[in-house]
Backbone as a chain_set.jsonl record, in Angstrom:
{"seq": "MLRDLLKTGSFAALHFTVGFGVAYLISGSLPVALGVALIEPAVNTVVFFFHERAWAKVPAEAEPAPEPAPRVEDHHSFRQLRQMALQG", "coords": {"N": [[155.002, -22.915, 240.967], [156.404, -21.816, 238.796], [155.103, -23.071, 236.687], [152.583, -21.908, 236.959], [153.207, -19.25, 236.302], [154.058, -19.53, 233.617], [151.719, -20.544, 232.463], [150.035, -18.375, 232.924], [151.318, -16.452, 231.338], [150.953, -17.511, 228.737], [148.209, -17.417, 228.622], [147.87, -14.647, 228.728], [148.982, -13.818, 226.258], [147.231, -15.06, 224.434], [144.828, -13.858, 225.201], [145.399, -11.16, 224.678], [145.644, -11.205, 221.871], [143.038, -12.009, 221.061], [141.535, -9.932, 222.252], [142.569, -7.677, 220.888], [141.838, -8.273, 218.239], [138.978, -8.378, 218.393], [138.397, -5.763, 219.35], [139.419, -4.251, 217.22], [137.777, -5.098, 215.106], [135.342, -4.076, 215.98], [135.819, -1.301, 216.349], [137.397, -0.43, 214.188], [139.712, 0.919, 214.336], [143.158, 1.076, 214.704], [144.72, 2.305, 216.872], [142.779, 2.463, 218.956], [142.052, -0.243, 219.198], [144.53, -1.322, 219.957], [144.903, -0.029, 222.417], [142.711, -0.995, 223.947], [143.306, -3.72, 223.827], [145.664, -3.829, 225.272], [145.129, -2.839, 227.862], [142.762, -4.126, 229.017], [143.287, -7.038, 228.861], [145.672, -7.057, 230.37], [144.91, -6.357, 232.977], [143.07, -8.412, 233.405], [144.755, -10.647, 233.243], [146.382, -10.449, 235.527], [144.421, -10.765, 237.476], [143.605, -13.355, 236.798], [145.904, -14.854, 237.431], [145.975, -14.733, 240.273], [143.526, -15.895, 240.753], [143.959, -18.533, 239.851], [145.938, -19.312, 241.701], [144.482, -19.214, 244.068], [142.573, -21.236, 243.592], [144.278, -23.398, 243.534], [144.667, -23.973, 246.149], [142.37, -25.164, 246.994], [141.092, -28.258, 247.911], [141.094, -31.135, 245.756], [139.019, -32.934, 246.038], [136.73, -31.642, 247.453], [134.159, -32.085, 248.313], [132.552, -34.53, 250.318], [132.567, -37.999, 249.528], [129.629, -39.745, 248.505], [127.91, -41.98, 250.704], [127.992, -45.497, 250.224], [125.156, -47.328, 248.991], [123.152, -49.333, 251.201], [123.733, -52.826, 251.294], [121.769, -55.677, 250.451], [122.667, -58.052, 251.496], [123.875, -57.297, 253.833], [121.922, -56.848, 255.651], [120.483, -57.566, 258.76], [118.199, -59.313, 259.239], [118.058, -60.665, 256.826], [120.366, -62.17, 256.875], [119.748, -63.866, 258.982], [117.532, -65.248, 257.88], [118.765, -66.551, 255.733], [120.551, -68.157, 257.062], [118.788, -69.803, 258.475], [117.56, -71.107, 256.332], [119.685, -72.52, 255.272], [120.204, -74.275, 257.326], [118.064, -75.937, 257.324]], "CA": [[154.947, -21.489, 240.74], [156.856, -21.562, 237.433], [154.006, -23.498, 235.81], [151.547, -20.877, 237.037], [153.667, -18.08, 235.548], [154.02, -19.868, 232.191], [150.319, -20.638, 232.081], [149.532, -17.006, 232.918], [151.881, -15.799, 230.164], [150.284, -17.99, 227.522], [146.857, -16.867, 228.685], [147.969, -13.221, 228.398], [149.194, -13.695, 224.814], [145.975, -15.426, 223.788], [143.841, -12.833, 225.529], [145.784, -9.957, 223.94], [145.314, -11.416, 220.465], [141.585, -11.981, 220.92], [141.092, -8.578, 222.582], [142.937, -6.79, 219.788], [141.003, -8.6, 217.076], [137.589, -7.959, 218.631], [138.356, -4.3, 219.424], [139.637, -3.71, 215.871], [136.57, -5.352, 214.317], [134.273, -3.188, 216.452], [136.145, 0.122, 216.196], [138.055, -0.141, 212.925], [140.839, 1.807, 214.627], [144.307, 0.392, 215.305], [145.066, 2.824, 218.203], [141.749, 2.052, 219.927], [142.191, -1.691, 219.392], [145.753, -1.548, 220.719], [144.657, 0.415, 223.792], [141.819, -1.97, 224.597], [144.002, -5.0, 223.923], [146.722, -3.757, 226.288], [144.61, -2.568, 229.209], [141.838, -5.146, 229.535], [143.955, -8.311, 229.159], [146.678, -6.907, 231.43], [144.18, -6.439, 234.252], [142.497, -9.759, 233.501], [145.849, -11.59, 233.463], [146.752, -10.38, 236.946], [143.319, -11.388, 238.206], [143.653, -14.783, 236.501], [147.003, -15.447, 238.188], [145.552, -14.917, 241.666], [142.416, -16.854, 240.713], [144.569, -19.867, 239.774], [146.619, -19.584, 242.98], [143.435, -19.49, 245.058], [142.009, -22.549, 243.311], [145.281, -24.424, 243.843], [144.563, -24.277, 247.58], [141.132, -25.911, 247.227], [141.32, -29.687, 247.682], [140.445, -31.666, 244.554], [137.778, -33.577, 246.455], [136.227, -30.829, 248.548], [132.912, -32.66, 248.787], [132.717, -35.933, 250.716], [131.941, -38.978, 248.641], [128.391, -40.271, 249.098], [128.033, -43.318, 251.285], [127.389, -46.499, 249.344], [123.835, -47.81, 249.406], [123.276, -50.579, 251.964], [123.543, -54.052, 250.524], [120.777, -56.587, 251.028], [123.399, -59.072, 252.236], [124.293, -56.761, 255.122], [120.771, -56.674, 256.527], [120.497, -58.598, 259.796], [117.147, -60.317, 259.072], [118.404, -61.473, 255.66], [121.35, -63.168, 257.337], [119.028, -64.87, 259.771], [116.734, -66.084, 256.982], [119.685, -67.386, 254.971], [121.085, -69.169, 257.984], [117.715, -70.758, 258.745], [117.349, -71.886, 255.128], [120.803, -73.455, 255.128], [120.154, -75.279, 258.386], [117.019, -76.881, 256.958]], "C": [[155.362, -21.152, 239.301], [155.762, -21.938, 236.433], [152.898, -22.456, 235.794], [151.938, -19.642, 236.234], [153.63, -18.335, 234.041], [152.587, -19.934, 231.674], [149.697, -19.245, 231.987], [150.049, -16.251, 231.693], [151.208, -16.221, 228.88], [148.846, -17.484, 227.47], [146.864, -15.393, 228.272], [148.132, -13.023, 226.892], [147.91, -14.007, 224.04], [144.932, -14.335, 223.997], [144.131, -11.53, 224.778], [145.36, -10.067, 222.477], [143.813, -11.332, 220.228], [141.051, -10.575, 221.183], [141.377, -7.592, 221.468], [142.027, -7.025, 218.59], [139.571, -8.118, 217.238], [137.487, -6.44, 218.649], [138.553, -3.674, 218.054], [138.397, -3.917, 214.998], [135.437, -4.402, 214.712], [134.572, -1.736, 216.106], [136.705, 0.477, 214.826], [139.286, 0.735, 213.09], [141.96, 1.022, 215.292], [144.673, 0.96, 216.677], [144.055, 2.418, 219.286], [141.892, 0.561, 220.228], [143.425, -2.011, 220.226], [145.563, -1.154, 222.188], [143.792, -0.562, 224.561], [142.563, -3.279, 224.829], [145.115, -4.982, 224.963], [146.155, -3.634, 227.701], [143.778, -3.721, 229.755], [142.528, -6.486, 229.799], [145.014, -8.202, 230.26], [146.024, -7.03, 232.8], [143.64, -7.849, 234.456], [143.569, -10.812, 233.784], [146.28, -11.612, 234.921], [145.675, -11.054, 237.794], [143.341, -12.903, 238.022], [144.742, -15.485, 237.317], [146.574, -15.717, 239.634], [144.364, -15.872, 241.771], [142.955, -18.287, 240.688], [145.247, -20.259, 241.083], [145.601, -19.926, 244.062], [142.845, -20.881, 244.839], [142.993, -23.675, 243.602], [145.215, -24.837, 245.312], [143.305, -25.067, 247.93], [141.405, -27.379, 246.949], [140.523, -30.181, 246.471], [139.1, -32.302, 244.891], [137.234, -32.846, 247.667], [134.941, -31.403, 249.125], [133.141, -34.118, 249.183], [131.991, -36.846, 249.73], [130.664, -39.502, 249.295], [128.621, -41.669, 249.647], [127.387, -44.318, 250.34], [126.039, -46.954, 249.89], [124.004, -49.113, 250.186], [122.981, -51.784, 251.08], [122.533, -54.936, 251.226], [121.471, -57.618, 251.905], [123.797, -58.596, 253.631], [123.139, -56.627, 256.113], [120.676, -57.858, 257.481], [119.435, -59.673, 259.565], [117.421, -61.201, 257.855], [119.408, -62.546, 256.056], [120.665, -64.276, 258.135], [118.22, -65.81, 258.872], [117.625, -67.036, 256.183], [120.226, -68.523, 255.845], [120.03, -70.241, 258.28], [117.482, -71.67, 257.536], [118.461, -72.918, 254.946], [120.76, -74.572, 256.166], [119.022, -76.286, 258.15], [115.783, -76.576, 257.642]], "O": [[154.743, -20.302, 238.661], [155.522, -21.223, 235.46], [152.338, -22.155, 234.74], [151.096, -19.049, 235.56], [153.22, -17.465, 233.273], [152.282, -19.442, 230.588], [148.922, -18.97, 231.071], [149.302, -15.492, 231.076], [150.919, -15.386, 228.023], [148.331, -17.162, 226.399], [145.972, -14.942, 227.552], [147.487, -12.149, 226.312], [147.555, -13.293, 223.102], [144.238, -13.943, 223.059], [143.209, -10.873, 224.296], [144.787, -9.133, 221.917], [143.365, -10.659, 219.3], [140.213, -10.078, 220.43], [140.531, -6.762, 221.136], [141.51, -6.077, 217.999], [139.01, -7.515, 216.323], [136.584, -5.879, 218.028], [137.92, -2.664, 217.747], [138.009, -3.026, 214.242], [134.661, -3.975, 213.858], [133.696, -1.015, 215.628], [136.5, 1.595, 214.355], [139.84, 1.234, 212.111], [141.748, 0.377, 216.319], [144.923, 0.175, 217.592], [144.443, 2.072, 220.401], [141.855, 0.155, 221.39], [143.376, -2.873, 221.104], [146.009, -1.864, 223.089], [144.104, -0.917, 225.698], [142.462, -3.875, 225.901], [145.473, -6.037, 225.486], [146.66, -4.265, 228.63], [144.061, -4.234, 230.837], [142.363, -7.033, 230.889], [145.228, -9.159, 231.004], [146.532, -7.729, 233.677], [143.74, -8.41, 235.547], [143.304, -11.778, 234.5], [146.515, -12.68, 235.485], [145.979, -11.816, 238.713], [143.123, -13.65, 238.976], [144.525, -16.581, 237.832], [146.789, -16.813, 240.151], [144.217, -16.577, 242.77], [142.465, -19.151, 241.416], [145.142, -21.404, 241.522], [145.829, -20.82, 244.877], [142.639, -21.624, 245.798], [142.576, -24.797, 243.888], [145.656, -25.928, 245.674], [143.188, -25.584, 249.041], [141.895, -27.723, 245.873], [139.421, -29.703, 246.201], [138.153, -32.214, 244.109], [137.272, -33.366, 248.782], [134.664, -31.222, 250.311], [133.833, -34.856, 248.483], [130.946, -36.497, 249.181], [130.623, -39.683, 250.512], [129.424, -42.438, 249.118], [126.359, -44.029, 249.727], [125.815, -46.96, 251.1], [124.89, -49.911, 249.878], [122.091, -51.751, 250.231], [122.451, -54.943, 252.455], [120.935, -58.018, 252.939], [124.032, -59.417, 254.518], [123.36, -56.325, 257.286], [120.776, -59.012, 257.063], [119.749, -60.857, 259.688], [117.049, -62.375, 257.856], [119.308, -63.694, 255.621], [120.967, -65.459, 257.977], [118.222, -67.024, 259.078], [117.271, -68.198, 255.983], [120.336, -69.673, 255.418], [120.338, -71.432, 258.328], [117.235, -72.865, 257.696], [118.211, -74.046, 254.521], [121.227, -75.683, 255.911], [119.035, -77.374, 258.724], [114.785, -77.273, 257.454]]}, "num_chains": 1, "name": "protein.A"}
């Protein structure tokens, strides 16, 4: 849980910085950029936290591994032919 909170905090700081920079470049206004950078990342950070918690409950190997292809050595008639060849 602590790791999730720390990860969420670092994500929030990064998101705030990017959001502020993009909003300022588009608007040229510090108040507009600050408003966008505070609201959008705050909402996104909360969503991200619950997204991470939900994914933590999904098993790492949710899909079953494919069955290995049958080996020629396992085929019954091959064993019989090999046995006959060895017997002469």
